[in-house]
N, C-alpha and C positions, 0 to 999 in steps of 0.2 A: 302210642304217642299221638298227641293232637296235631293235626295238620290239615291243609287244604289241598285238594288235588286239582290241578289245572291241566286240562287236556285241550288240544286244539279244536276238537269238535268236528273235524272232517275237512275234506278238500285238499289236504296236504299230502305229500308223499309219505312222510313219517309222522307219527304222533309224538308230541312232546308231553311227557308225563313228569312234571316236577312237583315237589312237595315243599310248602312253606311251613316252617316250624313255628307253631303258635304259642308254645310254652313261654319263651322269653317275653312275648308281647303281653300275655296274661299276667306274668309276674310283674311286669312294669305297671300295668293298669291297677293291680292290687296294691302295689306300693303307693301309687298316686292317690288311690281312694283312701287308704289309711292315713296318709299325710294330710289330705284335705279334711277328713273327719276330725283328726286330732287338733289341727289348727283351728277349725271352727269351734270346737269345744273350749280350747284355751282362750280364744278371743272373747267368747261369751263369758267365761269365768272372770276375765279381767274386768268386765263391766259390772260385776255384781257389787252393789253397795252394801257394805258391812256395817253401816251406821244403824244404831238401835233407835233412832229418833222416829217419831211418828210424822209422816209427811203433812205438810200444810202450814200456813202462816199462823203465828200466835194470835193475831187479831184478824178474824175473818172479814171485818169491815174494811180493812185497808189492804191494798195490793202488796205483794211481797217486796216490790222494789222500793216502796215508801217506808218500810219498817226498818228501824235501825237494828243492827245486829246486837244480840244480847251480850253482856260482858262475859268474858271467859277467864277462868282462873288459870294462872300460869305458876307452876312450882319449879323453881330452878335449884338444882343441887350444886352446891359449892363445897369446898374443902372444910370450911369452918361453920357454915350456916346454910339454911334454906331461905330462899326469897319467894314469898307468896305475893303475886301481883294480879290485879284485875285489869284486863285490857278490853277495850272496844276497838276492834280493828288494830291499828298501830298505836293508838293513844292509850297511855298508861293512866288508869284512874287512881290507883292506890297501890302501895307496896308495904310489905311487912317482913322484917327479918326475924327468923326463928333460929336459935342456936341449934347446932347439929349435935344432939346428945343421944347416941344409940344405946338401946337397952338390949342386952343379949339374953335370950330365953333358951334354956337347955344347954347341953354340953356336947362337945365333940362334933361329929358330922351332922348331927340333928339340931345344932344350934341355929336359932333364928334371931334375926335382928328386927327390932321394932323402934319406932320413933313416936312415943306417946305425946310429947310436947307438940310435935308437928300436927298430929291428929287433932289435938284440942284446938289449935289455932285454925286449922282448916274447917272444923265444925263451926267455930265462932264466925269465921269469915263467910262461910256459905249461908249461915243463918242470917247474917246481916246484909249480904249483897247478892245472894243467889237469885237468878231470874225465874226459876221454875220450882218454887217452894209450895205452891198450892196443891193440895191432894187431888184436885180435879184435872190438873195439868199433866198430860201424858209425856211431855218432853223431859229430857235430862239436861242438866247444865253440863258444860264442857270444861274439862281440865286438861291442860297441856303440860307434860312433864319434860323439862329441859335437863339434859345431862350430857356428859361427855362419854366417850367410849372406854374410859378407864374406870368408870364407876362399877363396883362389884355388883353382880346380878342380884345377890341377896339384899343389897341395899335398895336397888331399884324396886324390887318386889315389896320391901318394907314401906317405901314411899307410896306405892300404889295402894297398899293396905291402909295407910294413913288417910289417903284421899277417899277411899271407900268407907271410912268411918262416918262421913256425913251421910245420913240416911233420911229417907222420907217415905211417906205413904203414896201409893198410886191408886187410880180408880180400880176398884175390885180387889184390892189387896187384903181386905178384911182386917185392917189394923196392923198388918205385918209391914215392917219397914225394909226398904231395899236401898242400895247405894244410890245417891242422888246425882252422881256425876259419871260421865263417860270419859275415860282417860285415853289420850293419844300421846305420842312421843315426838320429841324434837331432839335428835341426838346430833352432836357435832364432834368432829375429830379434835383431839387435843395433842 
């Protein structure tokens, strides 16, 4: 067993030989080291930016502070319709209502929902108002999906698929087209 021997070293009538048990102290230090390492890794992971945009301002001649934010597409899921709106910050530039007409593909557990009317309108809206349509532009346009927590998961995926139908070329893609928008969520309790 690990320990430290402490003896009086001389001069006294009797020698005191006691042992300090080091095992609990080593256990405590190992737990502290593990805790600090795990905490350091988690705090670093919390800072990772998961955005797929290329850093840098769109116009290199202007500072970032002077450039207006590009418009963002917002898609709101409601019971009877979808609302597509373009917003710059809090200002709404335009809105468009699209009837909610789901199309079911397949049967049983493998049935999938699609919204072809929504996909057509999103493609038309992006072609008209998208900020990053040039093939030499490396950035993606942003789309925010608004829904409540009662929306079925398969319908949320169907709306994301509809948003991803707007496609464009990127530098070095050799003519192959990829989704033009990055989708984020804004969910609210209902």
